[in-house]
C-alpha positions in Angstrom: 69.7 10.0 110.1 69.8 13.8 110.8 66.1 13.8 111.5 66.3 11.6 114.5 67.3 12.5 118.1 68.7 10.0 120.6 66.1 8.6 123.0 68.5 9.2 125.9 68.1 13.0 125.4 65.3 14.7 127.3 64.2 17.8 125.4 62.6 20.8 127.1 61.2 24.1 125.7 60.7 27.5 127.2 58.7 30.1 125.3 59.7 33.6 126.4 60.0 37.2 125.2 63.3 38.5 123.7 63.8 40.9 126.6 63.4 38.1 129.1 65.9 35.6 127.6 68.8 36.6 129.8 66.8 36.4 133.1 65.3 33.1 132.1 68.8 31.7 131.4 69.9 32.9 134.9 66.8 31.1 136.3 67.6 27.9 134.5 71.2 27.9 135.7 70.2 28.2 139.3 69.6 24.5 139.1 72.9 23.1 140.5 72.2 19.7 138.7 73.2 21.6 135.5 76.9 21.3 136.4 78.2 21.8 132.9 76.5 23.1 129.8 77.3 23.7 126.2 75.3 26.8 125.2 74.6 27.7 121.6 74.4 31.3 120.3 73.6 32.3 116.7 76.3 35.0 116.5 79.8 35.7 117.7 78.7 39.0 119.2 75.8 37.2 120.9 78.2 34.6 122.3 80.5 37.3 123.9 77.5 39.1 125.3 76.0 36.0 126.9 79.4 35.1 128.4 79.8 38.6 129.9 76.3 38.5 131.4 77.0 35.1 133.0 80.3 36.2 134.4 78.6 39.1 136.1 76.4 36.5 137.8 79.6 34.8 139.1 79.1 31.8 136.7 82.3 30.5 135.3 81.9 31.0 131.5 83.9 31.2 128.3 82.9 31.8 124.7 84.4 30.3 121.6 83.8 31.4 118.0 85.6 32.2 114.8 87.2 35.5 116.0 89.1 33.7 118.8 92.6 32.4 118.0 92.9 28.6 117.6 95.2 28.3 120.7 92.7 30.3 122.7 89.8 28.0 121.7 91.9 24.9 122.5 92.8 26.3 125.9 89.1 27.1 126.8 88.0 23.7 125.6 90.7 22.0 127.7 89.4 24.0 130.8 85.9 23.0 130.0 86.8 19.3 129.7 88.7 19.6 133.0 85.5 21.0 134.7 87.0 24.5 135.4 84.3 26.2 133.3 80.6 25.6 133.9 79.2 27.2 130.7 80.8 27.1 127.3 79.1 29.4 124.9 79.7 28.5 121.3 78.5 29.4 117.8 77.6 26.4 115.5 80.8 26.8 113.4 83.1 26.9 116.5 81.4 23.9 118.0 82.2 21.7 115.1 84.7 19.0 116.2 83.9 19.5 119.9 83.6 16.1 121.3 83.0 16.0 125.1 82.3 12.7 126.7 79.6 12.6 129.3 78.4 16.1 128.5 74.9 16.1 129.9 73.4 19.5 129.1 73.0 21.6 126.0 71.1 24.9 125.9 69.8 26.6 122.7 69.9 30.2 123.7 68.9 31.0 120.1 66.8 28.6 118.2 68.5 27.6 114.9 66.6 28.5 111.7 67.6 25.2 110.1 65.9 22.3 111.9 68.8 19.8 111.2 71.1 22.2 113.2 69.0 21.6 116.3 69.6 17.8 115.9 73.3 18.3 115.6 73.4 20.6 118.6 71.6 18.5 121.0 73.5 15.4 119.8 76.5 16.8 121.7 74.8 15.4 124.9 73.5 11.9 125.6 76.3 10.2 123.7 77.2 6.4 124.0 74.0 5.7 125.8 74.5 8.4 128.5 71.5 10.5 129.5 71.4 14.0 128.2 69.2 17.1 128.5 68.6 19.7 125.8 66.9 23.0 126.9 65.6 25.5 124.3 64.8 29.1 124.9 62.4 30.5 122.3 61.5 34.1 121.6 58.5 35.0 119.4 60.4 35.4 116.2 61.7 31.9 116.6 58.3 30.2 117.1 58.1 29.0 113.5 61.6 27.4 113.8 60.3 25.2 116.7 57.4 24.1 114.5 60.0 23.1 111.8 62.1 21.2 114.3 59.2 19.3 115.7 58.1 18.4 112.2 61.6 17.1 111.4 62.1 15.1 114.5 58.4 13.9 114.4 57.8 14.7 118.1 56.7 17.5 120.4 59.4 19.1 122.6 58.2 19.0 126.2 56.9 22.5 127.1 58.0 23.7 130.5 55.0 25.4 132.1 56.7 26.3 135.4 58.2 29.4 133.6 58.6 32.7 135.5 59.2 34.5 132.2 56.4 33.3 129.8 56.1 34.5 126.3 53.5 37.3 126.1 54.5 39.0 122.8 53.5 37.9 119.3 55.8 37.5 116.4 56.1 40.5 114.1 54.0 40.7 111.0 55.8 41.0 107.6 55.1 44.8 107.5 56.4 45.2 111.1 59.6 43.2 110.1 60.1 45.6 107.2 59.7 48.6 109.4 62.0 47.2 112.0 64.7 46.5 109.3 64.4 50.0 107.9 64.7 51.5 111.4 67.8 49.3 112.1 69.4 50.4 108.8 68.6 54.0 109.6 70.2 53.8 113.1 73.3 52.1 111.6 73.6 54.8 109.0 73.2 57.4 111.7 76.0 55.8 113.8 78.5 55.7 110.9 77.7 59.3 109.8 78.2 60.5 113.3 81.4 58.5 113.7 82.8 59.8 110.4 82.0 63.4 111.4 83.9 63.0 114.6 86.9 61.4 112.9 87.1 64.2 110.3 86.9 67.0 113.0 90.2 68.8 113.4 91.8 68.6 116.9 91.0 71.7 118.9 93.5 73.4 121.2 91.6 72.0 124.2 92.1 68.4 123.1 95.8 69.0 122.1 96.6 70.1 125.7 94.9 67.1 127.2 97.7 64.9 128.5 95.5 61.8 128.3 95.0 62.1 124.5 97.8 60.6 122.3 
């Protein structure tokens, strides 16, 4: 059933702040026992960003999601299976159909808001009686998702207390969420208004003489 997780999978949970997730991930990946990992991101943009950050740390990484061409996804998957890539960052949709034997590690960089998705994700490891490890990184806004997951699987996920980036912030209240959404929309509108103004501005003689502009 979707509500159960394999007993061969060890589950670990880190509570942290949104601003510390990146550093906490670097800290986790310092463990050389984590030789290969399938890492889940909620969004395509997030997957690309995580991959860029890990590459800067000289960690061999690739991202797969719906915006990548099919042949590109297949190539990356083949490289991962061959052990040429240490971290494969994927969205839930792109990860469908990924079947990697002996995959030992799964990281939830973003906690899924649907508890069953967590079970599907971590089930990528610990297959056919093999041991697996699932590590979840939880920011304040996702705390409620963890409660839903623990309720579904009927067990507590092991909380890692040796955490250099503990969670110190509280989840936003409903009114704070509304304000945050309003501010986000305002900034988005501001960005598009500014961009449209620049696009509609006629070329000045200064720009027309610039050899780098085409």
